[in-house]
DRENGUPA-116643 format. One record per residue (C-alpha): residue in three letters; x, y, z. Coordinates in steps of 0.001 Angstrom, whole numbers, plus 500000, padded with zeros to 6 digits. Layout:
N
ALAXYZ;...
END
This chain:
186
UNK099211287282320982;UNK102836287479321944;UNK105432287120319222;UNK108647285208319623;UNK111446285496317109;UNK113768282678316180;UNK117039283026314289;UNK115509282467310849;UNK111746282829311137;UNK108935284379313106;UNK106618282338315306;UNK103287283625316516;UNK102688281933319840;UNK099325280419320732;UNK097623280050324100;UNK095050277700325568;UNK094670273935325545;UNK097504272199323739;UNK099413275445323268;UNK102676274208324795;UNK103081271402322271;UNK101882273614319407;UNK104433276316320298;UNK107165273658320472;UNK106229272369316993;UNK106190275899315641;UNK109721276445316973;UNK110811273201315283;UNK109430274376311911;UNK110607277995312241;UNK113793277481310121;UNK111466276981307117;UNK109980280471307440;UNK107279282370309351;UNK105024279883311177;UNK101385280537312022;UNK099079278234314003;UNK095309278282313643;UNK092871276345315764;UNK090930273697313907;UNK088913270643314908;UNK090170270666318489;UNK093799270924317393;UNK095899273226315250;UNK096792273716311631;UNK100324274986311019;UNK101145277286308126;UNK104627278203306912;UNK104783281155304526;UNK101045280785304000;UNK101225277089303019;UNK099277274547305070;UNK102047272260306241;UNK101029270321309338;UNK098244269226311675;UNK098472268952315440;UNK095861266622316883;UNK095837265168320410;UNK099391266481320981;UNK100740264684317925;UNK102353266434314951;UNK101493265263311431;UNK103349266632308395;UNK101897266959304898;UNK102733264229302404;UNK101779263464298818;UNK102362260685296278;UNK105977261776295774;UNK106902261878299484;UNK104638259286301094;UNK107124256435300619;UNK109753258289302706;UNK107351258430305647;UNK106336254783305234;UNK109975253647304955;UNK110777255512308194;UNK107885253745309969;UNK105798256902310380;UNK102089256602311171;UNK099461258389309052;UNK096876260753310501;UNK093715258722311128;UNK090331259753312455;UNK086861258249312911;UNK083954259306310766;UNK080427258140310089;UNK080120256117306907;UNK077282256207304408;UNK075525253405306244;UNK075852255233309583;UNK078597253000311013;UNK081874254442312251;UNK084838253939309963;UNK088473254992310076;UNK089667257487307498;UNK093150258841306899;UNK094642261917305326;UNK097981262452303599;UNK099645263639306813;UNK102216261534308677;UNK103896261705312066;UNK107589262460311623;UNK110122260131313278;UNK110121260550317075;UNK113695261901317286;UNK112806264874315040;UNK110780266391317885;UNK114035267039319788;UNK115493269894317704;UNK114886272123314690;UNK117989270651313019;UNK116538267125313159;UNK113112268359312021;UNK114461270393309092;UNK114684267594306453;UNK111182266378307311;UNK109851269932307364;UNK111359270509303917;UNK109738267319302681;UNK106362268570303955;UNK107010272006302422;UNK107724270426299028;UNK104451268477299258;UNK102546271635300184;UNK104099273526297261;UNK103218270754294801;UNK099681270715296156;UNK099327274498295884;UNK100703274531292327;UNK098429271683291232;UNK095259273618292106;UNK093756275492289165;UNK094102279248289407;UNK090968281368289419;UNK090492282631285891;UNK088965285873284767;UNK085334285596283693;UNK084974284882280022;UNK082929287149277815;UNK079671285777276527;UNK079017285420272830;UNK078145288601270966;UNK080112291013273091;UNK082904293103271790;UNK086066294364273332;UNK084912297980273007;UNK083800299798276135;UNK080090299962276830;UNK079982303724277057;UNK081273305812274217;UNK082766309124275146;UNK081255311976273192;UNK083600314706272121;UNK082690318289272857;UNK082230320513269813;UNK085124322814269105;UNK084657326464269951;UNK084062328719266959;UNK086656331326266246;UNK085564334968265835;UNK084815335855262274;UNK084955332258261054;UNK081726330573260139;UNK081475326851260079;UNK078843324915258298;UNK077371322013260209;UNK076753318972258063;UNK073138318191257251;UNK071633315345259237;UNK070179312619257058;UNK066964311107258298;UNK065129307993257358;UNK062090308512255115;UNK059530308060257924;UNK061356310096260547;UNK059434313096261831;UNK056067312090260378;UNK054622311193263787;UNK055467314598265211;UNK053965316329262137;UNK050699314372262514;UNK050399315350266172;UNK050796319031265248;UNK048177318755262516;UNK045768317108264950;UNK045606313854263144;
END
């Protein structure tokens, strides 16, 4: 893929059906940071700095919203992203996601898109921070913090002319009796 560079961010251009509009939207969002488009469901998903920020479907741009920002889109008369899906009873129903079309004039320049792009970026950041982080697996009951393998130390080398006495090994009362019986044939 060819790369185009804007003044403040990097845009990775896409090709194929709908690519012209997708590349235009990526240029509009480029002041927010590096923009990446990925194909999804016949359209594109737009990522800025790794955050999922927008959907392009049927040559329409929809920016991410949440409870804190949704009223701004509604007050501006923006339409939500809607799609048809099969309901539980098999009939088609209309569903919507928390993505809204920005005002029409914002599609003219990055400067006009910037406040709406920031609003979508804030929503994406809140969404990313609200997700629980993957935790490390907890230890099951009865385990200790000590390592499973214990490192055995090598015996020290004996110095010439110095004798060392090795400590006597204490055994349990029944230890060794089985070996003695085998030797005796019993």
